[in-house]
MDAnalysis code that builds the backbone (N, CA, C; Angstrom):
import MDAnalysis as mda
import numpy as np

u = mda.Universe.empty(273, n_residues=91, atom_resindex=np.repeat(np.arange(91), 3), trajectory=True)
u.add_TopologyAttr("name", ["N", "CA", "C"] * 91)
u.add_TopologyAttr("resid", np.arange(1, 92))
u.add_TopologyAttr("resname", ["MET", "GLN", "LEU", "SER", "ARG", "ASP", "GLU", "ILE", "ARG", "GLN", "ARG", "ALA", "VAL", "ALA", "PHE", "SER", "GLU", "ARG", "TRP", "GLN", "GLY", "MET", "GLN", "SER", "GLU", "LYS", "SER", "GLU", "GLY", "GLN", "SER", "PHE", "VAL", "ARG", "ASP", "PHE", "LEU", "ALA", "VAL", "PHE", "GLY", "ILE", "GLY", "ASP", "ALA", "ALA", "ALA", "VAL", "GLY", "THR", "PHE", "GLU", "LYS", "PRO", "SER", "GLY", "SER", "GLY", "PHE", "ALA", "ASP", "TYR", "LEU", "LEU", "PRO", "LYS", "THR", "ILE", "ALA", "ILE", "GLU", "MET", "LYS", "SER", "LYS", "GLY", "LYS", "ASN", "LEU", "ASP", "ASP", "ALA", "TYR", "GLN", "GLN", "LEU", "LEU", "GLU", "TYR", "VAL", "VAL"])
u.atoms.positions = np.array([
    [0.851, -1.371, -0.539],
    [0.047, 0.467, 0.056],
    [1.154, 1.416, 0.160],
    [0.692, 1.978, -1.149],
    [1.248, 3.511, -1.087],
    [0.520, 4.156, -0.285],
    [1.491, 4.790, 0.867],
    [0.881, 5.998, 1.640],
    [1.154, 7.398, 1.394],
    [0.936, 8.627, 1.232],
    [0.766, 9.658, 0.954],
    [1.747, 10.164, 1.826],
    [1.993, 11.312, 2.063],
    [3.369, 12.458, 2.941],
    [2.309, 12.363, 3.682],
    [0.824, 13.052, 3.455],
    [0.387, 13.478, 5.154],
    [0.210, 12.157, 5.616],
    [0.087, 11.006, 5.438],
    [-0.496, 9.615, 5.922],
    [1.026, 9.886, 7.106],
    [1.749, 9.430, 5.825],
    [3.133, 9.339, 6.735],
    [3.192, 10.328, 8.060],
    [3.227, 11.787, 7.776],
    [3.183, 12.385, 8.542],
    [2.435, 12.186, 9.450],
    [0.748, 11.851, 9.620],
    [0.332, 12.206, 10.629],
    [0.738, 10.632, 11.323],
    [1.144, 9.681, 10.959],
    [1.413, 8.429, 11.384],
    [2.616, 8.635, 12.532],
    [3.940, 9.491, 11.528],
    [4.869, 10.036, 12.437],
    [4.640, 10.255, 14.051],
    [4.090, 11.708, 13.446],
    [3.041, 12.157, 14.458],
    [2.598, 11.366, 16.408],
    [1.602, 10.715, 15.973],
    [1.258, 9.894, 16.493],
    [2.642, 8.893, 17.359],
    [3.178, 8.143, 16.328],
    [4.241, 7.723, 16.930],
    [5.443, 8.262, 17.895],
    [5.081, 9.042, 17.855],
    [6.561, 9.903, 18.333],
    [5.640, 10.154, 19.875],
    [4.661, 10.537, 19.392],
    [3.905, 11.049, 20.633],
    [3.316, 9.933, 21.964],
    [3.490, 8.235, 21.124],
    [3.508, 7.443, 21.846],
    [4.461, 7.116, 22.443],
    [5.820, 7.202, 21.889],
    [7.390, 6.556, 22.264],
    [8.241, 7.940, 22.901],
    [7.615, 8.638, 23.313],
    [8.298, 10.114, 23.624],
    [9.105, 9.511, 25.415],
    [8.596, 8.948, 25.887],
    [8.919, 8.553, 26.893],
    [9.564, 7.313, 27.185],
    [10.186, 6.665, 26.011],
    [10.820, 5.303, 26.274],
    [11.786, 5.293, 26.664],
    [12.006, 4.536, 27.889],
    [12.733, 4.193, 28.976],
    [14.124, 3.285, 28.246],
    [13.790, 2.092, 28.094],
    [14.337, 0.561, 28.039],
    [14.587, -0.047, 26.781],
    [15.262, 0.216, 25.894],
    [15.057, -0.556, 24.934],
    [14.886, -2.522, 25.137],
    [15.374, -2.734, 26.191],
    [15.286, -4.541, 26.427],
    [13.456, -5.113, 26.527],
    [12.925, -3.943, 27.465],
    [11.508, -4.694, 27.428],
    [10.525, -3.810, 26.201],
    [11.112, -2.721, 25.738],
    [9.851, -2.614, 24.207],
    [10.529, -2.708, 22.798],
    [12.052, -3.093, 23.164],
    [12.634, -2.676, 21.661],
    [11.656, -2.715, 21.077],
    [10.972, -4.544, 20.385],
    [10.508, -4.741, 19.149],
    [9.388, -4.198, 19.196],
    [9.034, -3.766, 19.940],
    [7.618, -2.817, 19.276],
    [7.696, -1.604, 18.865],
    [8.454, -0.804, 19.483],
    [9.255, -0.073, 18.966],
    [9.726, 0.348, 17.817],
    [10.199, -0.817, 17.625],
    [10.540, -0.837, 15.721],
    [8.996, -1.505, 15.772],
    [8.383, -2.414, 15.611],
    [7.174, -2.623, 15.113],
    [6.422, -1.354, 14.241],
    [6.382, -0.269, 15.722],
    [5.449, 0.496, 15.730],
    [6.238, 1.672, 14.518],
    [6.941, 1.928, 14.380],
    [8.144, 2.577, 13.539],
    [8.285, 2.311, 12.391],
    [7.720, 0.828, 11.958],
    [8.084, 0.386, 10.566],
    [6.537, 0.688, 9.769],
    [5.773, 0.572, 10.333],
    [4.362, 0.852, 10.526],
    [3.491, 2.349, 10.045],
    [5.144, 3.124, 10.023],
    [4.573, 4.527, 10.421],
    [4.687, 4.764, 8.880],
    [5.801, 3.801, 7.901],
    [5.945, 3.495, 6.664],
    [4.568, 2.580, 5.875],
    [4.302, 2.464, 6.507],
    [3.761, 1.165, 6.097],
    [3.660, -0.319, 5.644],
    [4.424, -0.536, 6.808],
    [5.535, -1.942, 7.199],
    [4.511, -2.359, 7.775],
    [3.458, -3.477, 7.850],
    [2.461, -3.780, 8.322],
    [3.240, -5.444, 9.456],
    [4.321, -5.864, 9.493],
    [5.055, -7.272, 9.259],
    [5.450, -7.107, 9.683],
    [7.206, -6.674, 10.523],
    [7.973, -6.557, 10.531],
    [8.893, -7.677, 10.299],
    [8.106, -8.251, 10.743],
    [8.951, -10.099, 10.754],
    [8.963, -10.799, 9.027],
    [8.132, -10.425, 8.443],
    [7.975, -11.209, 7.069],
    [8.983, -10.191, 6.363],
    [8.963, -8.997, 6.573],
    [10.052, -8.787, 5.577],
    [12.036, -8.665, 5.992],
    [11.865, -8.742, 7.116],
    [13.528, -8.188, 8.250],
    [13.817, -9.177, 9.271],
    [14.043, -8.855, 9.944],
    [15.222, -9.725, 11.045],
    [15.301, -9.337, 12.654],
    [14.699, -9.667, 12.965],
    [15.114, -9.408, 14.839],
    [16.273, -9.718, 14.930],
    [17.037, -9.181, 16.176],
    [18.194, -9.909, 16.473],
    [19.019, -10.737, 15.434],
    [19.557, -9.849, 14.436],
    [19.993, -10.289, 13.603],
    [21.580, -10.667, 14.442],
    [22.157, -11.527, 14.176],
    [23.207, -11.991, 14.676],
    [24.481, -11.285, 13.830],
    [25.427, -11.368, 14.641],
    [26.570, -9.633, 13.835],
    [28.134, -10.789, 14.518],
    [29.600, -9.825, 14.179],
    [30.423, -9.999, 14.703],
    [30.648, -9.818, 16.565],
    [29.789, -8.538, 16.991],
    [29.881, -8.582, 18.246],
    [28.788, -8.419, 19.172],
    [27.488, -8.528, 18.418],
    [26.118, -8.893, 19.326],
    [25.302, -8.744, 17.820],
    [24.112, -8.157, 18.157],
    [22.955, -8.441, 17.850],
    [22.628, -7.408, 17.589],
    [21.583, -7.625, 16.020],
    [21.443, -5.544, 15.575],
    [19.732, -6.026, 15.995],
    [19.504, -4.575, 16.826],
    [18.068, -5.291, 17.057],
    [17.205, -5.178, 15.159],
    [17.245, -4.799, 14.206],
    [16.285, -5.303, 13.745],
    [16.883, -5.016, 11.783],
    [16.672, -5.850, 11.629],
    [17.465, -5.378, 9.835],
    [16.627, -6.130, 8.637],
    [16.856, -4.786, 7.928],
    [16.157, -5.053, 6.738],
    [16.950, -5.185, 5.784],
    [17.414, -6.295, 4.565],
    [18.591, -5.670, 4.087],
    [18.609, -4.633, 3.245],
    [19.212, -3.984, 2.714],
    [19.540, -3.113, 1.595],
    [18.543, -1.867, 1.678],
    [17.753, -1.947, 3.029],
    [16.870, -0.682, 3.417],
    [16.635, 0.225, 4.179],
    [17.441, -0.959, 5.701],
    [17.087, -0.010, 7.047],
    [17.854, -1.188, 8.593],
    [18.785, -0.255, 8.872],
    [19.115, -1.489, 9.813],
    [19.423, -0.506, 11.373],
    [18.614, -0.976, 12.509],
    [18.627, -0.511, 13.508],
    [19.092, -0.888, 14.528],
    [19.988, 0.091, 15.486],
    [20.615, -0.301, 16.799],
    [20.359, 0.247, 17.785],
    [19.861, 0.508, 18.877],
    [18.857, 0.792, 19.435],
    [19.793, 0.540, 21.183],
    [19.578, 2.081, 21.672],
    [20.027, 1.811, 23.196],
    [18.900, 2.626, 23.949],
    [19.328, 1.554, 25.127],
    [18.705, 2.827, 26.203],
    [18.386, 4.450, 26.468],
    [17.940, 5.088, 27.238],
    [18.471, 6.294, 27.384],
    [19.861, 6.162, 28.430],
    [20.546, 7.287, 27.795],
    [21.618, 7.752, 28.519],
    [22.388, 6.798, 28.414],
    [22.560, 6.050, 27.259],
    [23.514, 5.116, 26.557],
    [24.306, 6.214, 25.750],
    [25.496, 5.773, 25.411],
    [26.150, 6.620, 24.346],
    [25.875, 5.880, 22.890],
    [25.510, 6.949, 22.181],
    [24.920, 6.511, 20.742],
    [26.106, 6.458, 20.008],
    [27.075, 6.869, 20.200],
    [28.479, 6.724, 19.227],
    [29.225, 4.903, 19.474],
    [28.703, 4.744, 20.285],
    [28.697, 3.254, 20.510],
    [27.598, 2.714, 19.852],
    [26.643, 2.609, 19.492],
    [25.710, 2.245, 18.926],
    [25.402, 2.539, 17.661],
    [26.211, 3.508, 17.523],
    [26.820, 3.323, 15.639],
    [27.772, 2.706, 15.454],
    [28.659, 2.602, 16.160],
    [29.654, 1.579, 15.764],
    [29.450, 0.502, 15.439],
    [28.904, 0.217, 16.285],
    [27.665, -1.349, 16.468],
    [27.314, -1.815, 15.247],
    [26.482, -0.422, 14.544],
    [25.386, -1.344, 13.559],
    [26.631, -0.706, 12.393],
    [27.788, -0.460, 12.404],
    [28.237, -0.304, 11.475],
    [28.800, -1.276, 10.864],
    [29.188, -2.384, 12.073],
    [29.384, -3.762, 12.134],
    [27.974, -5.090, 11.282],
    [27.491, -4.365, 11.413],
    [26.244, -5.569, 10.630],
    [25.767, -5.215, 8.865],
    [26.990, -3.467, 8.618],
    [25.632, -3.187, 7.292],
    [26.980, -3.227, 6.755],
    [28.454, -3.014, 6.978],
    [29.450, -2.912, 6.677],
    [30.208, -4.816, 5.843],
])
């Protein structure tokens, strides 16, 4: 289903309002990814990508090959570390 820019914008605002207080990667990670991908019309994240994809030093939170790689960290964690970890999955 092709979504209009307005529909994506509306979904993105609702998503950001719902998740603005998220604190823990472990307890909310997969729900967050599913809701995020739904903003763009992806209804079944597990059917098109992989949660907890193994890689060199850990696991990518979500990987949709040639489209998106997601590595989350809980509030207050170093995002530079998350970025370096993410590069291991996509390079």
